[in-house]
N, C-alpha and C positions, 0 to 999 in steps of 0.2 A: 236349765236350758235343755234345747230338745239334746238327741244323739247326733241327728243331722248336721244341727249346728254346730257342735264341738267335733264333728268329724270333716265340716268344711272349714274351720276355723285352724284344725290341725293341718289341713293338706295345704290351705294359703300360706299357714309360716313358713310349712315345709317349703314351698316352691321358692318366695319370699328368701329363704336362707339359705336355699342351695343357689338361686340367682346371685344373691350376694357373695357366696364361694367362688363365684364362677368369673362374678367381674372382679373379686379380688385376685385369683389367679392371673387374671389378662391383665390385671396393672402392675402386678409384680413382675411379670416377662415383660412388660414395656418399657419397667424401670431397669431390669437386667439390660436392655437393648443398650439403652441410652448408656450403661455404665460400660457396655462393651466399647460401644463406640468412642465415648471419651478417653478410654482406657487407649484405645488404638489411636487417636487423635495426639494424645498426651505422650505416648510412647516415643520415646527416644531422643526427648525434650528435655530442656533441662526448667521446665515449668511446674510449678506447684498447682497450679489454677488456671480454671478457665481464663479469669482477667487477665493474669499474666501472657496468658497464650496469645489472645487479643490484642494486647499492647504490643507485645514481639510481631506480630504479623501485621498491625497497623504502621511500625516502625518500617518494615521491609517494603511494606506499598509505598510508604512516603520515599523510599530509597528509590525504588523502580519509579514513581512517577520523576522524579528528579532527572534520572539515568533516560527516559523519554522525552523529557524536556530538552536534555544535552544532544540527544539525536536529532531530534527536528529540528534544532539549530542546525546543526551540522549540515542536514539537508537539505535546508535552505541557504546556506552558504553554497554549496556545492552548485545548486539550482542555479544561482545567480551566477558563477562562474560558468556553467554550463550554456547559458543562454548567451554569454559572449564568445563560446566557443564557435568557430568556425565547421558548421555540420551539416548544411544542406547544400547539394551538390546538382547542377544541370549542365549538362553537355550535349551539345551539338555538332556535329560533324556533316560539313558539305563541301561543297566544290565551287569555289568561289565564280569558275567562269564558266557555270551554267552549263549550255548541252553544248557549248564552242568545245569539248574535251576535259582532259582533266580526271582526277580522283579526288575523291572525296576526303585529302589529307589535310586538310584544312578543319580546326575545330575551334568553339567559344564554349570555353570553362567558366560557370558562374560558382565559387564557394562562398557561402553566406551564412549569415548567425541568424536567431531567432527574431531580431529586431531587424532583420534585411538590410544589413550591414555586412560589407564584404569584399572581396576582390573577382574581377573578371580578368581571366585570362585568353587573349586571342590570338590563333595562330593564320597566319596566312601563306602557304605554301604554294611557292611559282616557281617558274620554269628556272630564274635564278636563285632561288635559294626561299628558305623561311622567313618570314619578319615574326616576332613576337609584340604582342602589345598587352598592356598591363593595365587597367582602368580601376577606378574604386565604385563600390557600389555603394550608396546609400538610400535607404527608403524605396529598394529594389529599382532605383535610377541612378543615373550619373551624372556628374557634370559635362563630360564629353559625351558627345553624339555617340550613338549607339545602332550599330547594324541590325538588321532584321533578326540575323542568327544569334547573335548577341541578345537582343531583346528576349525572345525566345528561351536561351539559356538560363537568364534570370529568373523567367517565369517558369521553366522546371525546377528549378533550385526554390525557387516560393512556396513551391507546391500549388 
């Protein structure tokens, strides 16, 4: 063989060996990083291997899923109760005598729930005293006739 060919083969083998050495060093560093990561994950736990850790985390995850379901059920129950509660309010103050005098001391107060059921409290303030009326509201209306001011109060409460 020629010396040039031997020289070329020697350089080629050197390059391959050097590349293999650098690749091995890189792989060794990756393995060490993975070992450090798993040591960090497993530190402080009574776990012997990764499989035990995964099983432990899975059990905790199942428990958290059950807790979330319980919270969701409780939230639904609270929402059902809240829908029945009187939470929407509409009030209209007015003068029952119009322009003939008097003050806006009379009012209609509607208090309803999210199903448009509730009560309507009306007052009529006159020179002889104040009269108070209470009417039941169902689906935004009433079996008793409503004044324009009472209808407006119910409309305000319904949003």
